[in-house]
C-alpha positions in Angstrom: 192.4 240.6 23.7 193.1 237.0 24.1 190.4 234.3 25.3 189.6 233.7 28.8 191.2 231.2 30.8 188.7 228.7 32.2 188.6 228.8 35.9 191.0 226.5 37.7 193.0 225.8 34.8 196.9 226.7 35.9 198.9 229.3 34.3 202.0 228.7 32.9 204.1 231.8 32.8 206.3 233.1 30.0 209.6 232.5 31.7 208.6 228.6 32.2 209.5 226.8 28.7 206.0 225.7 27.3 207.3 222.3 26.2 207.0 221.3 29.9 204.3 219.0 30.8 203.9 218.8 34.3 204.6 221.0 37.3 205.3 219.8 40.5 204.2 222.1 43.5 206.2 221.5 47.1 206.4 222.9 50.4 209.8 225.0 50.5 209.4 225.3 54.3 209.1 221.6 54.7 212.4 219.7 54.9 211.0 216.3 54.0 209.3 218.0 51.2 212.5 219.5 50.3 214.3 216.5 50.0 211.5 214.9 47.7 211.6 218.0 45.4 215.5 217.4 45.1 215.2 213.9 44.5 212.6 214.4 41.7 215.2 216.9 40.0 218.0 214.6 40.0 215.6 211.3 39.0 213.1 213.4 36.7 212.9 214.6 33.2 213.5 218.3 33.1 211.8 218.9 29.8 208.7 217.0 31.3 208.8 218.2 34.6 209.4 221.3 36.7 209.9 221.2 40.4 208.5 224.4 42.1 207.9 225.7 45.5 204.4 225.9 46.3 204.9 229.2 47.7 206.0 230.4 44.4 203.3 229.1 42.6 200.4 230.8 44.2 201.9 234.2 43.3 201.9 233.0 39.7 198.4 231.1 39.9 196.0 231.7 43.0 193.4 229.2 41.5 194.3 226.4 44.0 194.3 228.1 47.6 197.6 228.1 49.4 196.0 225.9 52.4 195.0 223.2 49.7 198.4 222.8 48.5 199.9 222.7 51.8 197.7 219.6 52.5 199.6 217.2 50.2 201.4 217.1 47.1 200.2 218.2 43.9 201.2 217.8 40.0 199.5 219.8 37.8 199.6 219.7 34.1 199.7 222.4 31.4 196.4 221.0 30.3 195.0 221.7 33.5 194.9 218.5 35.2 195.7 218.2 38.6 197.1 215.2 40.4 197.1 214.9 44.3 199.0 212.9 46.9 199.8 209.7 46.0 198.3 210.0 42.7 200.8 212.7 41.7 203.7 210.7 43.1 202.5 207.4 40.9 202.2 210.0 37.8 206.1 211.3 38.7 207.4 208.1 38.9 205.7 207.5 35.2 207.5 210.5 34.0 210.8 209.8 35.5 212.9 207.7 33.2 215.7 207.2 35.8 212.9 205.7 37.9 211.9 203.1 35.4 213.1 200.1 37.5 209.9 201.1 39.8 207.2 201.5 37.6 206.3 197.7 38.6 205.1 199.2 41.9 202.7 201.3 40.2 201.4 198.8 37.9 199.7 196.5 40.1 196.7 196.6 42.9 198.9 195.8 45.6 201.8 198.2 44.4 199.1 201.1 44.1 198.3 200.1 47.7 201.7 200.3 49.3 202.4 203.4 47.4 199.0 205.0 48.8 200.1 203.5 52.3 203.6 204.9 51.7 202.5 208.3 51.0 199.8 208.7 53.7 202.7 207.4 56.5 204.7 210.2 55.1 202.2 213.4 54.8 200.9 212.0 58.6 204.9 212.3 59.7 204.9 215.9 57.7 201.9 217.3 59.4 203.5 216.4 62.6 206.9 218.0 62.1 206.9 221.6 63.7 209.0 222.9 61.2 206.2 221.9 58.8 203.0 222.6 60.5 201.3 226.1 59.3 
C-alpha cells in the first residue's frame, strides 16, 4: 500500500511524464481559452508545461471542483502548488523560454498591475461569451 495522497494535491497520472513540472488547465469549450492554450503550446517548454483541457483533468483528479476551474485559468504544479488567474499567466511567462522578452512585464509592480488588468478584462470577456457561459 502506498502513502495516502494529501488532500488537494493533484494527481499526475502514469501516462504523463513526471518530468513535467506544471499542468495548465483551460476550458476546451471556450474559443478564447483554446486560442490561449494553443499559443501556450507554441511558446511553452513541453518538458515543463503540459496544457490540458480542464474537462479531462477533472476526470483524473476531482480535488478542485469543475465550477472553480471554470472561473479562471489554473496552473497546477506536481508538488501540489496552484496558481490562479493572472498569477498563473505570470508563472507561464516565466516557464516559456520563447516569452523571455515579455518577462520585464512581470518583474515590475506596474507590469504586474497591467498583467492583472489584462487578465481581468479577458476573463470578463470570456464570461460574457455565449459559447463560454455555463
